[in-house]
C-alpha positions in Angstrom: -4.9 42.2 4.9 -8.5 43.4 4.7 -10.9 41.5 7.0 -14.6 41.5 7.0 -17.0 41.3 9.9 -19.0 38.2 10.2 -21.6 36.8 12.6 -20.8 33.2 13.7 -24.0 31.2 14.2 -22.8 28.5 16.6 -25.8 26.2 16.2 -23.5 23.2 15.3 -21.0 23.4 18.1 -21.5 21.0 20.9 -20.7 22.3 24.4 -19.0 20.2 27.1 -16.0 18.0 27.1 -14.9 16.6 23.7 -15.1 12.8 23.5 -13.7 10.8 20.6 -12.1 7.5 20.0 -8.4 7.4 20.8 -6.2 5.1 18.8 -3.0 5.5 20.8 -1.4 7.2 17.8 -3.8 10.1 17.6 -4.8 12.7 20.1 -7.9 14.9 20.3 -8.0 18.3 21.9 -10.7 20.8 23.0 -9.4 24.3 22.3 -10.6 27.1 24.5 -9.5 30.3 22.7 -11.3 33.2 24.1 -14.9 34.5 24.4 -15.2 36.6 21.3 -18.2 35.3 19.3 -18.5 38.0 16.7 -15.0 38.6 15.4 -12.8 39.8 12.6 -13.3 36.7 10.5 -13.4 35.8 6.9 -16.4 33.6 6.2 -16.7 31.6 3.0 -19.9 29.8 2.3 -19.7 27.5 -0.8 -22.4 28.5 -3.3 -22.5 25.1 -5.1 -24.3 22.3 -3.3 -25.0 19.8 -6.2 -23.6 16.3 -5.9 -20.5 15.5 -8.0 -20.0 19.2 -8.9 -16.3 20.1 -9.3 -14.5 23.0 -7.8 -13.5 25.7 -10.3 -11.3 27.2 -7.6 -8.9 25.0 -5.7 -6.6 27.6 -4.2 -7.7 30.4 -2.0 -5.1 33.1 -1.3 -6.1 34.9 1.9 -3.3 37.4 1.9 -5.2 39.9 -0.1 -9.0 39.4 0.3 -12.1 41.6 0.1 -15.8 41.1 -0.2 -15.7 40.8 -4.0 -13.0 38.1 -4.0 -14.9 36.2 -1.3 -18.0 36.2 -3.5 -15.9 34.9 -6.4 -14.5 32.2 -4.3 -17.9 31.1 -3.0 -19.2 30.8 -6.5 -16.2 28.5 -7.4 -16.3 26.0 -4.6 -18.7 23.3 -3.7 -19.8 22.0 -0.3 -18.4 18.6 -0.9 -14.9 17.2 -0.6 -14.7 13.8 -2.4 -12.5 10.8 -2.0 -11.3 8.7 -4.9 -14.9 8.0 -6.1 -15.7 11.5 -7.1 -14.2 14.9 -8.0 -11.3 15.3 -5.5 -12.2 19.0 -4.8 -9.2 19.5 -2.5 -9.1 23.1 -1.2 -5.9 24.9 -0.3 -5.8 28.1 1.8 -2.7 30.4 1.6 -2.2 32.4 4.8 0.4 34.8 6.2 -0.8 35.6 9.7 1.2 37.9 12.0 0.2 35.6 14.9 -1.2 32.1 15.2 -4.6 31.9 13.6 -7.3 29.3 13.0 -9.4 27.9 10.2 -12.8 26.5 11.3 -15.3 24.7 9.2 -18.9 23.6 9.7 -19.3 19.9 8.7 -22.8 19.1 7.8 -22.5 15.4 6.9 -20.2 12.5 6.0 -21.1 9.8 3.5 -22.6 6.4 4.1 -19.8 3.9 4.8 -17.7 6.5 6.5 -15.3 9.3 5.4 -11.9 10.6 6.2 -10.9 14.3 6.2 -7.1 15.0 5.9 -5.6 18.4 6.6 -2.0 19.1 5.6 0.1 22.1 6.6 -1.7 22.9 9.9 1.1 22.0 12.3 1.7 18.6 10.8 -0.7 16.1 9.2 -4.2 16.0 10.8 -7.0 13.5 10.2 -10.7 13.2 11.2 -12.6 10.1 10.5 -16.3 9.3 10.6 -17.7 5.8 10.6 -21.2 4.5 9.9 -23.2 2.5 7.4 -25.8 5.3 6.8 -25.1 8.9 5.9 -23.7 10.5 9.0 -25.3 13.8 10.0 -22.3 15.4 11.7 -23.5 18.9 12.5 -20.3 20.1 14.2 -17.6 22.7 13.8 -14.1 21.5 13.4 -10.9 23.6 13.3 -7.2 23.5 12.6 -4.5 25.8 14.1 -2.6 27.9 11.6 0.9 28.9 12.6 2.1 32.4 11.9 4.0 33.1 8.7 3.4 32.0 5.2 1.5 28.7 5.2 -0.5 26.5 2.8 -3.3 24.6 4.5 -5.0 21.9 2.3 -8.2 20.1 3.1 -9.1 16.9 1.2 -11.3 13.8 1.6 -9.1 10.7 1.3 -12.1 8.4 1.5 -15.9 8.9 1.3 -17.4 12.4 1.1 -17.3 15.3 3.6 -19.9 18.0 3.3 -18.7 21.5 4.6 -21.2 24.4 4.7 -18.9 27.1 5.8 -15.2 28.0 6.3 -14.3 30.7 8.9 -10.7 32.0 8.9 -9.3 33.8 12.0 -6.1 35.8 11.6 -5.9 35.7 15.4 -6.9 32.5 17.1 -8.0 34.5 20.2 -10.9 35.8 18.1 -12.4 32.4 17.4 -15.3 30.8 19.3 -14.7 29.5 22.8 -15.0 25.8 22.0 -14.2 24.1 18.7 -13.2 20.6 17.9 -9.6 20.5 16.8 -8.8 17.9 14.1 -6.4 15.5 15.7 -2.8 15.4 14.6 -1.3 12.2 13.4 1.7 11.3 15.6 2.6 7.8 14.4 5.2 9.0 11.9 8.7 8.0 12.8 8.1 6.3 16.1 10.2 3.3 17.1 9.0 -0.2 18.0 10.6 -2.6 20.4 10.6 -5.6 18.2 9.4 -7.3 15.0 5.8 -8.3 15.0 3.9 -9.2 11.8 0.2 -8.7 11.1 -2.1 -11.7 11.3 -5.0 -11.4 8.8 -7.7 -13.5 7.2 -9.9 -13.2 4.1 -13.3 -14.9 3.4 -14.4 -17.3 6.1 -15.3 -20.8 4.9 -17.7 -23.4 6.3 -15.2 -26.2 6.6 -12.2 -27.2 8.7 -9.8 -24.9 6.8 -11.8 -21.9 8.3 -10.6 -19.3 5.7 -9.9 -19.0 2.0 -6.5 -17.6 3.0 -5.1 -16.4 6.3 -2.0 -16.4 8.6 1.0 -14.3 9.2 0.7 -11.9 6.2 3.3 -9.3 7.0 4.9 -9.8 3.5 1.5 -10.3 1.7 0.7 -10.2 -1.1 2.4 -11.5 -4.3 1.0 -8.5 -6.1 3.0 -6.1 -3.8 6.7 -5.6 -4.6 9.4 -5.2 -3.6 9.4 -5.7 0.2 13.1 -5.3 0.4 16.0 -3.8 -1.5 19.8 -4.1 -1.1 21.9 -0.9 -1.1 25.5 -1.7 -1.8 26.6 1.8 -1.0 25.3 1.4 2.6 25.9 -2.4 2.8 22.3 -2.7 4.1 19.2 -4.5 3.0 16.3 -2.1 3.7 12.9 -3.8 4.1 9.3 -3.0 4.9 6.4 -5.2 6.2 3.0 -5.1 7.7 3.5 -4.9 11.5 1.1 -4.7 14.4 0.9 -4.1 18.1 0.8 -6.8 20.8 -3.0 -7.2 20.3 -2.9 -7.4 16.5 -5.4 -4.5 16.6 -4.1 -2.4 13.8 -1.8 -2.5 10.7 1.4 -0.6 11.2 3.7 0.4 8.3 7.1 -0.8 9.4 10.5 -0.1 7.9 13.9 -1.4 8.9 17.2 -2.8 7.6 19.7 -5.6 8.0 23.3 -4.4 8.4 25.5 -6.7 6.4 28.7 -5.5 8.2 27.5 -6.1 11.8 24.8 -8.8 11.1 22.4 -6.8 13.2 19.0 -5.0 12.8 17.8 -1.8 14.6 14.5 -1.2 16.3 12.1 -0.9 13.4 10.5 2.4 12.5 6.7 2.7 12.8 6.0 4.8 9.7 2.2 4.9 9.8 -0.9 3.5 11.5 -3.2 2.4 8.7 -6.1 1.9 11.2 -7.1 -1.4 9.7 -6.0 -5.0 10.1 -6.3 -5.6 6.3 -2.9 -6.8 5.0 -3.9 -5.6 1.5 -2.7 -2.2 2.9 0.9 -3.5 3.3 3.7 -1.2 2.1 6.4 -1.7 -0.5 9.8 -0.1 -0.7 12.0 1.6 -3.3 15.5 3.1 -3.3 16.0 6.2 -5.5 19.4 6.7 -7.1 20.3 9.4 -4.6 19.9 6.8 -1.7 16.6 8.1 -0.4 14.2 5.4 0.8 10.7 5.6 -0.5 7.7 3.7 1.0 4.4 3.2 -0.8 1.6 2.3 1.6 -1.2 0.6 -0.3 -5.0 0.4 0.2 -7.5 -2.3 -0.4 -9.7 -0.6 -2.9 -11.0 3.0 -2.3 -12.2 2.8 1.3 -8.9 4.1 2.7 -6.2 6.5 1.5 -2.8 5.4 0.2 0.5 7.2 1.1 3.9 7.8 -0.3 6.8 8.6 2.1 10.4 9.6 1.6 13.3 9.4 4.0 14.7 12.8 4.8 18.3 11.5 4.7 19.8 8.9 2.3 20.1 5.3 3.6 18.4 6.3 6.9 15.1 5.1 8.4 14.7 7.4 11.4 12.9 10.4 9.8 10.4 10.2 6.9 8.3 12.9 5.3 4.8 12.3 3.8 5.0 13.2 0.1 1.6 12.3 -1.1 -1.9 11.2 0.0 -3.6 9.4 -2.9 -5.2 6.0 -3.7 -3.7 2.8 -5.2 -3.8 -0.9 -4.6 -1.3 -3.7 -5.2 1.7 -1.4 -5.7 4.7 -2.5 -7.7 7.5 0.0 -7.9 10.6 -0.1 -10.2 13.5 2.2 -10.4 14.6 2.8 -14.0 18.2 4.1 -14.4 18.3 7.8 -15.1 14.5 7.9 -15.5 13.1 7.6 -12.0 10.0 5.6 -10.9 7.9 3.3 -13.0 4.9 2.5 -10.8 2.5 -0.3 -11.6 -0.7 -0.4 -9.6 -4.3 -1.5 -9.5 -7.2 1.0 -9.4 -10.7 -0.1 -8.5 -12.5 1.4 -11.5 -15.3 -1.0 -12.3 -13.0 -3.9 -11.3 -9.3 -4.4 -10.6 -7.9 -2.4 -13.5 -4.2 -2.4 -14.1 -2.5 1.0 -14.5 0.9 2.6 -14.4 2.4 6.0 -13.6 5.9 7.5 -13.9 7.8 10.1 -12.0 11.3 11.5 -12.2 11.4 12.7 -8.6 8.6 10.9 -6.8 6.7 14.1 -6.2 5.2 14.9 -9.6 3.5 12.0 -11.2 1.9 11.4 -14.6 -1.8 10.6 -14.6 -2.5 6.9 -14.3 -2.7 5.1 -17.6 -4.7 1.9 -18.1 -2.9 -1.3 -19.1 -5.6 -3.9 -19.0 -9.3 -3.8 -18.1 -10.8 -7.2 -19.2 -14.1 -8.2 -17.6 -13.7 -7.8 -13.8 -10.0 -7.1 -13.8 -6.6 -8.7 -13.1 -3.8 -9.5 -10.7 -0.2 -8.9 -12.0 3.4 -9.5 -11.1 6.3 -7.5 -12.7 10.0 -6.9 -13.0 12.4 -4.5 -14.7 15.6 -5.0 -16.7 17.4 -1.8 -17.6 14.8 0.2 -19.5 12.5 -2.8 -19.9 9.5 -3.2 -17.6 7.4 -6.3 -18.0 4.0 -7.3 -16.4 2.4 -10.8 -16.4 -1.2 -11.1 -15.3 -4.3 -13.2 -15.3 -7.9 -12.0 -15.7 -11.2 -12.3 -13.7 -14.0 -13.4 -16.0 -17.5 -12.2 -16.0 -19.7 -13.0 -14.2 -17.8 -15.2 -11.7 -15.0 -12.7 -10.7 -11.7 -13.1 -9.0 -12.2 -16.6 -7.6 -12.3 -17.8 -11.2 -9.1 -16.1 -12.2 -7.5 -17.7 -15.2 -5.3 -17.2 -18.3 -1.8 -15.9 -18.5 -0.9 -12.6 -20.3 2.3 -10.7 -20.7 3.1 -7.1 -21.8 6.3 -5.0 -21.8 7.6 -1.5 -22.5 11.1 -0.2 -23.1 10.3 3.6 -23.2 8.6 4.4 -19.9 5.2 3.4 -21.1 5.1 5.4 -24.4 4.6 2.1 -26.3 3.8 -1.5 -25.4 4.3 -4.8 -27.0 4.2 -8.6 -26.2 7.3 -10.8 -25.7 7.6 -11.2 -29.5 7.8 -7.5 -30.0 4.4 -7.1 -31.6 2.7 -3.8 -30.8 -0.2 -3.7 -28.4 -2.9 -1.1 -28.1 -3.7 -0.3 -24.5 -5.9 -0.8 -22.6 -6.4 -4.5 -23.3 -10.2 -5.1 -23.1 -10.7 -8.4 -24.9 -10.0 -11.9 -23.5 -8.4 -13.0 -26.7 -5.6 -10.5 -27.5 -2.0 -10.2 -28.6 -0.7 -10.4 -25.0 -2.2 -13.9 -24.3 0.5 -16.4 -23.4 -1.7 -19.4 -22.6 -5.4 -19.9 -22.6 -5.8 -21.7 -19.2 -9.6 -20.9 -19.3 -9.9 -23.4 -22.1 -8.0 -26.0 -20.0 -10.3 -25.5 -17.0 -7.6 -24.2 -14.7 -7.3 -21.3 -12.4 -4.1 -19.2 -12.4 -2.5 -17.6 -9.3 0.4 -15.2 -10.0 3.5 -15.5 -7.8 6.6 -13.8 -9.3 8.3 -12.6 -12.4 11.9 -12.1 -13.3 14.0 -11.5 -16.4 16.8 -13.8 -17.4 20.3 -12.6 -18.2 19.2 -11.8 -21.8 16.2 -9.8 -20.6 13.7 -12.4 -21.5 10.7 -12.8 -19.1 10.2 -15.7 -16.8 6.8 -16.0 -15.0 6.1 -18.0 -11.9 2.5 -19.1 -11.0 0.3 -21.8 -9.6 -2.5 -23.6 -11.5 -5.3 -25.5 -9.9 -8.8 -26.8 -10.7 -10.6 -24.5 -8.2 -10.4 -21.8 -5.6 -11.7 -23.6 -2.5 -9.2 -24.7 0.2 -8.8 -28.5 0.6 -7.6 -31.6 -1.2 -10.5 -31.6 -3.7 -8.7 -28.9 -5.8 -5.4 -30.6 -6.0 -3.0 -30.6 -7.7 -1.8 -27.1 -7.2 1.1 -27.0 -9.7 4.0 -24.6 -9.5 4.8 -23.6 -13.1 7.3 -21.4 -14.9 6.7 -19.8 -18.3 10.0 -18.8 -20.1 10.1 -16.8 -23.2 12.9 -18.3 -25.4 13.0 -15.6 -28.0 10.5 -17.2 -30.4 8.1 -19.2 -28.1 7.1 -19.7 -24.5 8.3 -22.9 -22.7 6.3 -24.2 -19.8 7.9 -26.3 -17.0 6.4 -27.7 -13.8 8.5 -27.5 -10.6 6.4 -29.2 -7.9 3.0 -29.2 -6.3 1.8 -27.9 -2.9 -1.5 -27.7 -1.0 -2.8 -24.1 -1.3 -3.4 -21.7 -4.1 -2.0 -19.0 -1.8 1.4 -20.7 -1.3 3.8 -18.0 -2.4 7.5 -17.9 -3.2 10.2 -16.2 -5.2 12.3 -17.1 -8.2 16.0 -16.3 -8.6 18.0 -16.6 -11.8 21.8 -16.8 -12.2 22.6 -17.9 -15.8 21.4 -21.5 -16.3 21.0 -21.9 -12.5 17.5 -21.1 -11.3 16.4 -21.2 -7.7 12.9 -21.2 -6.1 12.5 -20.5 -2.4 8.9 -21.2 -1.4 6.7 -22.9 1.3 6.1 -25.9 -1.0 6.2 -28.5 1.8 3.1 -29.4 3.9 3.0 -27.4 7.1 1.3 -27.7 10.5 -2.0 -26.4 9.0 -2.4 -28.3 5.7 -4.3 -26.7 2.9 -4.0 -23.3 4.5 -1.6 -20.8 2.9 2.1 -21.6 3.4 3.8 -24.5 5.0 7.5 -25.5 5.4 10.0 -23.5 3.3 12.1 -25.4 0.8 14.8 -24.5 -1.7 14.4 -25.9 -5.2 17.0 -25.7 -8.0 17.3 -26.1 -11.7 20.6 -26.3 -13.6 19.1 -26.2 -17.1 17.3 -22.8 -17.1 14.1 -24.1 -15.4 13.3 -27.2 -17.4 13.9 -29.7 -14.6 13.9 -29.2 -10.8 15.0 -30.9 -7.6 14.6 -29.9 -4.0 18.1 -29.1 -2.6 17.1 -28.2 1.0 14.1 -28.1 3.3 14.8 -24.9 5.2 12.2 -25.3 8.0 10.5 -28.3 9.5 8.3 -29.3 12.5 7.0 -25.8 12.7 4.1 -24.7 14.9 2.8 -22.2 12.3 2.8 -22.1 8.5 5.5 -20.0 6.8 4.0 -17.7 4.2 4.8 -15.3 1.3 8.5 -15.7 0.7 9.7 -12.5 -1.0 12.8 -11.7 -3.1 14.6 -8.4 -2.3 15.4 -6.2 -5.3 19.1 -6.4 -6.1 19.3 -9.2 -3.4 22.5 -9.9 -1.4 23.4 -13.6 -0.7 23.2 -12.9 3.1 19.6 -11.7 2.8 18.0 -13.7 -0.1 14.4 -14.3 1.0 12.1 -12.5 3.5 8.8 -13.9 5.0 6.6 -14.3 8.0 4.8 -17.1 9.8 1.4 -17.5 11.5 -1.4 -20.0 12.3 -3.5 -20.8 9.3 -6.8 -21.2 11.0 -6.8 -19.0 14.1 -5.2 -15.7 15.2 -1.7 -16.0 16.4 1.6 -14.3 16.7 3.5 -13.7 13.5 7.2 -13.7 13.4 9.5 -12.5 10.6 12.3 -14.4 9.0 15.0 -14.1 6.3 17.4 -16.6 4.8 20.7 -16.5 3.0 21.5 -18.1 -0.3 22.6 -21.4 1.3 19.2 -21.8 2.9 20.1 -20.8 6.4 17.2 -19.2 8.2 17.3 -16.2 10.7 14.4 -15.1 12.8 14.0 -11.4 13.6 13.6 -10.6 17.4 10.0 -10.4 18.7 11.2 -8.0 21.4 14.4 -5.9 21.8 16.0 -4.5 24.9 18.7 -2.5 23.1 18.8 -0.3 20.0 20.3 -3.1 17.9 19.9 -6.9 18.0 21.3 -9.9 16.2 18.7 -12.1 14.5 18.6 -15.7 15.8 19.9 -18.3 13.4 17.7 -21.4 13.4 19.2 -24.9 13.5 19.0 -26.7 10.2 15.4 -27.4 9.4 14.1 -25.9 12.7 10.6 -24.4 12.3 8.6 -21.7 14.0 8.0 -21.8 17.7 
């Protein structure tokens, strides 16, 4: 390996003890690695400093390097690493050091609103974050250790923009400057929690007694995330994920666990990741590949934070996950298509909430996102799969009012992994849909003056779509926007049939639909809870014996609760012992949030808040018993 001499100008390194915010799941280190200041060092100074310029070189092989190659590299890289809102400009260094080395980099600035730098391959995953409303003049030197042997070290911005003026690569860490700031290693992956605690979250404070537009225990939020659970018959376990938290509700933890149908017990849940926010829009979803590996897709609310994809290292096991991808997506909906792999519906914030899809055979290599619909300010969707068929039902957010005026009902489907799309009648559609009136329109609720809130979608036994949603006159909480009507739209083969189930008191009441031939079941918080007109309430089971035309309540599953029960979710391939999964929480003020599931008879089990052993048996509530 040919090295070149270089003079390190240490004007940006701060002396003294390193101080930075500790999160409990990150550690920061001051590295003292010798006194040599001028050393055998490869220094790479990006030659391009224009905003939004793209790298022409993304991979730097340091195993054979000389001055000419350094000059070529410098001309092909920019000073800026961008998050989702610009050229990604990730930079990978290939090293093969005989001893442990170091890569240092001078960070000039981070963008207004904050930025996140992620480093992969340097002794695990490392992350450095900057926060601030104005452009942050960083002016510091950061570094990552590089273990000996063949390594690939990748630097990328997963949010915001990070400006780096110089990279310095030391084949021997002892030749590096005395004090550099080591990018902290993330250590949250694969930890264990001592109980089941859901995240409490709110959105949009109101100037009335209901306090928030929506709020509460939102560990299984939202309806546009799915699935939260999946049953694996080979393992006789229902695996599930949820948005968890610590005792102080100070951060959102990606949690994964399972219910053992043989023993009736649950293990200590695995803390998969700390999202470093309390925004429940970042909740994860789960998928089970055909080889039994568990996949977790951790969302983000827009582009301000990264999203992640994880895979269990062993089939049907939750103790050890690997990080597969750092990317960006919102409202993830993941479907496994037999013999074809993943069909991944998602929302990307490109001038609004734009519906996209990606596919992957192995979960590691993905097609580029393809737009499905981009009408006005965007959409919310629900979806399901049936063999090779994937269907999506969605509303739209009209200009100029936006998402609080969401309305209309649309439906599209594909049977060839997204190569072609059509409506329920089989009529071809050209994507993306960009006009309000188009071939996917199921019902023009805008003309009726009604808002549409998507809840669930499922195919009947013949593969015909059934869509569950709530309509209401307005978005504000309170009695003035009643009735909020639970409705199902069923494609009969030649037309859509619309049937009303019941009414409830919040647009954000959310439940799940189950179809078994002519017998249809709804499990949802349709009954008024302790915080009326806030999301959720008391959970009830409704049933139709004529394929959704008429309905009756067959059981009120909770009553006299202290908190509202919210966001009742259906597991994929659900088992009768674990039919529905949800959380509770106070609708108007922060509170504890417990997690529940029920069987097909409507019996309710509560997951343990704290655990003393490695396994625990969920507590079965007395008939109609509510939250504590």
